[in-house]
C-alpha positions, -999 to +999 in steps of 0.1 A: +683+530+212+694+566+203+669+592+207+665+610+175+650+642+194+668+648+226+704+649+220+735+666+234+724+690+260+751+700+284+752+701+313+725+675+321+691+688+328+684+683+364+648+667+365+622+665+392+592+643+389+562+650+412+538+621+413+564+595+406+545+566+420+517+569+394+516+552+360+532+580+340+554+594+369+570+559+371+576+558+333+590+593+333+615+583+361+626+553+341+630+574+310+651+600+329+675+574+341+679+559+306+688+595+291+724+606+288+714+643+289+692+642+318+699+636+357+670+629+382+674+655+409+644+644+431+610+624+430+596+638+461+568+619+481+541+642+487+514+635+514+486+645+492+459+637+520+475+662+545+472+697+529+497+713+552+525+685+548+519+686+512+523+724+509+557+720+528+568+692+504+559+712+474+575+742+488+608+722+493+606+712+456+603+747+445+632+757+468+653+729+454+648+740+418+650+778+425+685+773+440+697+749+414+728+759+395+721+748+358+692+739+337+663+721+352+628+708+346+599+697+365+572+673+354+539+673+373+525+638+369+503+638+398+466+638+399+442+613+414+410+625+395+388+604+374+355+610+356+329+612+384+352+630+408+338+654+431+342+692+432+358+688+466+385+666+452+389+688+422+394+719+445+421+701+465+440+690+433+439+725+419+449+741+452+479+718+456+493+725+422+486+763+427+506+760+459+536+747+441+533+773+411+531+801+434+560+790+456+583+786+425+573+819+410+579+838+444+615+822+445+626+836+411+648+805+401+685+813+395+687+792+364+664+788+335+640+760+337+607+744+326+575+731+341+556+702+324+518+697+334+502+664+324+468+670+313+440+650+297+431+652+260+401+633+265+390+654+294+396+688+277+382+680+243+353+657+253+329+687+249+346+706+221+326+724+196+350+714+169+351+681+151+376+653+156+405+649+152+416+673+177+449+692+179+463+721+199+442+746+181+409+730+187+383+746+209+384+729+244+352+720+263+347+696+293+319+675+298+328+664+334+344+677+366+374+658+356+379+677+322+371+709+340+398+702+366+424+696+338+415+730+323+417+747+357+452+732+362+462+745+328+451+779+338+472+777+370+502+769+351+498+801+332+508+818+364+542+811+356+542+832+323+556+864+342+583+843+358+617+851+344+636+822+330+607+797+335+589+782+305+559+759+307+544+732+287+511+714+289+509+678+277+475+667+268+477+629+268+457+603+249+444+573+269+476+560+287+479+522+292+507+499+302+520+477+330+514+492+366+480+507+359+461+517+394+433+491+391+416+509+421+406+538+397+376+535+372+398+542+342+423+521+322+402+501+298+430+479+287+441+469+323+408+462+335+398+441+305+430+421+311+422+416+347+386+408+338+400+379+315+423+368+343+395+365+369+367+357+346+349+385+359+327+408+337+339+442+329+312+468+326+316+491+294+292+520+292+302+533+257+293+520+221+318+494+209+326+517+181+338+545+203+371+558+190+401+564+213+438+571+209+458+546+233+494+555+239+517+532+256+530+546+289+566+544+280+561+561+248+542+587+265+570+594+289+597+596+261+574+621+242+570+643+273+606+645+278+612+651+241+585+678+242+603+697+270+637+695+249+616+709+218+604+737+241+637+748+253+653+746+218+624+767+205+629+796+228+590+796+235+579+807+269+549+783+269+532+757+246+506+730+245+513+696+230+489+668+222+507+634+232+494+603+217+501+574+193+486+590+163+462+562+157+425+557+167+411+523+179+376+512+186+366+497+218+357+465+198+391+464+186+406+467+221+385+438+232+398+417+203+434+426+211+430+417+246+416+383+237+445+377+214+470+384+243+449+365+270+439+336+248+403+342+259+378+369+253+374+390+286+336+389+297+319+423+293+285+438+302+274+466+280+252+492+299+243+526+308+257+549+334+255+586+343+292+586+334+283+579+298+273+615+293+307+625+301+323+606+272+327+617+236+322+591+208+351+603+187+382+615+203+408+611+175+439+631+181+466+648+160+495+673+169+507+703+150+533+714+177+568+702+177+562+675+149+596+661+155+584+646+185+558+626+167+587+609+147+596+590+178+588+552+175+557+540+192+548+507+206+524+488+185+490+483+204+491+445+202+526+446+217+516+470+244+486+450+254+506+419+256+531+437+279+502+447+300+487+413+302+520+398+311+526+421+339+491+414+353+495+376+349+527+379+368+513+399+396+483+376+397+503+345+400+528+361+426+497+365+449+493+327+448+462+327+425+457+309+391+437+321+362+402+309+362 
């Protein structure tokens, strides 16, 4: 399908994806491969648990970009943080991103380029003093270490503002879902409900069933991230923030119904309370006023996205020699 936003850039924009093994990073790599005007320059494997080795890998990525002859872009899709993360984990994540940003700024890239940071709309708007729906002009406010970490990362990205030829873009994503979600993390309601339906294992839900969230299929999110970078280049702006979502709000109750329709059975759930409940906002409807052409891109209908997520989990489940209960 022809992309109505990204078109005709020549030469191809060399692209580096950091965090390419995560849900979003894998989708971005796929989207880059499918785009005629982009070329994957690198998807470095960063040993995040070893600070010195990570610094070396990130320095090499900065060196690669600084020496590239032609337009480039880097998408930072890394991040292991979740609600309930510790301050120690947060400090490490921020420090590693700052290592890369400072390394890139110190090398003064020879060709113009852009750095994209994947942030979290839910994290940064959860404690907003404004009312939903939230957009790029809404006041930010974190209720958790996770949200505070995203705001710290956004501030670090601002260190590039004085680097000639380098623009920056923060993508504040709605709730990502889709095939390949890391089920080891305490996030990803759609995937955990699908897994609960497969295993007939209760899934704990710590928010009211009328809680509103924007769920964006991961492939759509990747396309919108790349389209936003193209819009940034064409705008001539040095920096921008873009809310990236589906443009629709869905209740948790509706998610349960759509998962039940895809699975053929209602996933068992336990409604309860948790200290993490205080880190959640009841209404996180989103909208965007920046680069509106990006929001004209088609989005995957929520039932279709859930069906794809269910099919992926079912195939992985059966491949392990198991059968649904």
